C-alpha positions in Angstrom: -3.9 -11.8 11.6 -6.0 -14.9 10.7 -4.9 -15.6 7.2 -4.2 -19.3 7.9 -7.8 -20.3 8.9 -9.3 -23.8 8.4 -11.1 -22.4 5.2 -7.6 -21.3 4.0 -9.2 -17.7 3.4 -8.3 -14.4 4.8 -11.1 -13.3 7.5 -10.2 -9.8 8.2 -11.6 -6.9 6.2 -8.3 -5.4 5.8 -4.7 -5.9 6.9 -1.8 -3.8 7.9 1.7 -4.2 7.6 3.6 -1.4 8.9 2.5 1.7 6.9 0.9 -0.7 4.2 -2.8 -1.1 4.1 -4.0 -4.1 2.1 -7.6 -3.6 1.5 -10.6 -5.9 0.1 -8.7 -8.9 1.4 -11.4 -10.7 3.1 -12.2 -14.1 1.5 -9.0 -14.0 -0.4 -7.0 -17.3 -0.7 -4.5 -17.3 2.3 -1.7 -18.5 0.3 -2.1 -15.8 -2.3 -2.3 -13.3 0.4 0.9 -14.4 1.9 2.7 -14.4 -1.5 1.7 -10.7 -2.3 2.5 -9.5 1.1 5.9 -11.2 1.1 6.5 -9.5 -2.4 5.6 -6.1 -0.9 7.7 -6.8 2.1 10.8 -7.8 0.0 10.3 -4.6 -2.3 10.1 -2.2 0.5 13.2 -3.6 2.1 15.2 -3.5 -1.2 13.9 0.0 -2.0 14.7 1.6 1.3 18.2 0.2 1.1 18.5 2.1 -2.1 16.6 5.5 -1.8 15.0 7.4 0.8 11.3 7.5 0.5 11.5 10.9 2.4 14.0 12.5 0.2 13.6 10.8 -3.2 10.0 9.6 -3.4 10.1 9.3 -7.1 13.3 7.2 -7.7 12.2 5.1 -4.5 8.8 4.3 -6.0 10.3 3.2 -9.3 12.7 1.0 -7.4 10.0 -0.6 -5.3 7.9 -1.1 -8.4 10.9 -2.7 -10.2 11.5 -5.1 -7.3 7.9 -6.4 -7.8 8.4 -6.7 -11.4 11.5 -9.0 -10.7 9.1 -11.2 -8.9 6.7 -11.8 -11.7 4.4 -8.9 -11.5 3.7 -6.8 -14.6 2.5 -3.2 -14.9 -0.8 -2.7 -16.4 -1.7 0.8 -18.0 0.0 4.1 -17.2 1.3 4.9 -13.7 0.1 8.0 -11.8 2.2 10.8 -10.3 1.0 13.8 -8.6 3.3 16.3 -7.0 2.0 19.4 -5.2 4.7 21.5 -3.4 2.3 24.0 -1.8 -0.6 21.7 -0.7 -3.5 22.6 1.4 -6.8 20.7 1.7 -7.9 17.2 2.2 -5.3 14.6 1.7 -8.0 11.9 1.3 -9.7 13.8 -1.6 -6.3 14.2 -3.4 -5.5 10.5 -3.0 -8.8 9.6 -4.2 -8.8 11.8 -7.3 -5.3 10.6 -8.1 -5.8 7.0 -8.0 -9.4 7.0 -9.3 -8.4 6.0 -12.9 -7.0 2.7 -11.6 -9.8 1.5 -9.3 -13.5 0.9 -9.5 -16.0 2.9 -7.3 -16.5 -0.3 -5.1 -12.7 -0.6 -4.5 -12.5 3.0 -3.6 -15.3 2.6 -1.1 -13.7 -0.4 0.3 -10.5 1.4 0.9 -12.3 4.2 2.6 -14.2 1.7 4.9 -10.8 0.3 5.9 -9.3 3.7 6.6 -12.6 4.5 8.7 -11.7 1.5 10.8 -8.2 2.4 11.2 -9.4 6.0 12.2 -11.6 4.5 14.7 -8.7 3.0 16.7 -5.8 5.1 17.9 -3.4 2.3 18.5 -3.9 0.9 15.1 -3.8 4.5 13.5 -0.4 5.0 15.2 1.0 1.8 13.7 -0.1 2.8 10.2 1.1 6.4 10.2 2.3 7.6 13.6 0.8 10.5 15.2 3.9 12.6 15.3 6.8 13.7 13.2 7.0 16.0 10.0 7.0 13.5 7.2 4.2 10.8 6.7 4.5 7.8 4.1 1.9 5.2 3.6 1.0 2.8 1.0 -2.5 1.6 0.2 -2.9 -1.7 -1.8 -6.3 -2.6 -2.7 -6.4 -6.3 -3.9 -8.7 -8.0 -6.6 -8.9 -10.8 -9.3 -9.5 -9.8 -12.8 -11.8 -12.0 -15.2 -8.8 -14.1 -16.3 -8.2 -15.1 -12.6 -4.9 -13.1 -12.1 -4.2 -11.1 -9.0 -4.3 -7.3 -9.5 -2.9 -5.0 -6.9 -2.9 -1.2 -7.1 0.2 0.3 -5.3 -0.2 3.7 -4.1 2.4 5.6 -2.3 1.5 8.8 -0.4 4.1 11.2 1.1 3.1 14.2 3.1 5.6 16.7 4.4 3.3 18.7 6.6 3.5 22.2 8.2 0.3 22.0 10.3 -1.7 18.8 10.7 -4.8 17.9 12.4 -5.3 14.1 13.1 -9.3 14.1 13.8 -9.7 12.2 10.5 -7.2 9.8 8.9 -6.5 11.2 5.7 -5.9 14.6 7.2 -7.2 18.1 6.5 -4.1 20.2 6.0 -5.2 23.8 7.0 -2.1 25.9 6.1 0.0 25.7 2.6 3.7 25.0 2.5 2.9 21.4 2.8 4.1 19.0 0.1 2.0 16.2 -1.2 3.1 13.5 -3.5 0.9 10.6 -4.8 2.2 7.8 -7.0 0.5 4.9 -8.1 0.3 1.9 -10.6 -1.6 -1.3 -11.3 0.4 -4.5 -11.3 -0.8 -8.0 -12.3 0.5 -11.4 -11.9 -0.6 -14.6 -13.6 -1.0 -17.8 -11.8 1.8 -19.2 -13.7 4.2 -16.5 -12.8 3.1 -16.7 -8.9 3.8 -20.5 -9.0 7.3 -19.9 -10.9 8.3 -17.3 -8.2 6.8 -18.8 -5.1 10.0 -20.7 -4.2 12.2 -17.5 -5.0 10.0 -15.2 -2.9 10.2 -17.5 0.1 13.9 -17.7 0.0 14.1 -14.0 -0.4 12.0 -13.6 2.8 14.7 -15.1 4.8 17.2 -12.3 3.8 15.0 -9.5 4.6 16.4 -7.4 7.5 13.4 -5.1 7.6 11.2 -5.8 10.6 7.4 -4.6 10.0 4.5 -5.5 12.3 1.4 -7.1 10.9 -2.2 -6.5 12.3 -5.8 -7.0 11.5 -7.9 -4.2 10.6 
């Protein structure tokens, strides 16, 4: 992915990192982008070593967010948790209604545009979610800057344990009940001072990460 161009800005509309989608990144400073991607990378690795996101999504998400807090991020507002043990319907609509309090309409539209681009490319879609298996996990991370110049990210974790699934759309239409859907989300903010203070720590921690994740442009 081209996040180190001569203009020192991200040129992709969105960036994927394994099953993580970073949306609204075009034009973002490349150094900032690398920092918060590294933070997510480290947090994923630490959370996966502590809990299974398939079996214990709640504790997994709490640990994941806690790792980000240890790298200078702070939570803003209330977190969101939605658990449906007998789910049927549109996963995309369920995700949208769950995270809507944390995002602007423009951000929601940007995420959906990025998902549509993923949906149009089977190879990219397979990198993001895989097209087989019973349990699906993904993370959607819209990126923005607030009026104070702080970086804001909204972390959302979607887990779907499916019974029957069609993949003609990305955020699938589940036609039969007995599927379980979990959506957890929170908004995190980091100041420029905190970013600068944690940059060396994050760079050092990346060298200790054993998790291998492919990055790709969307």
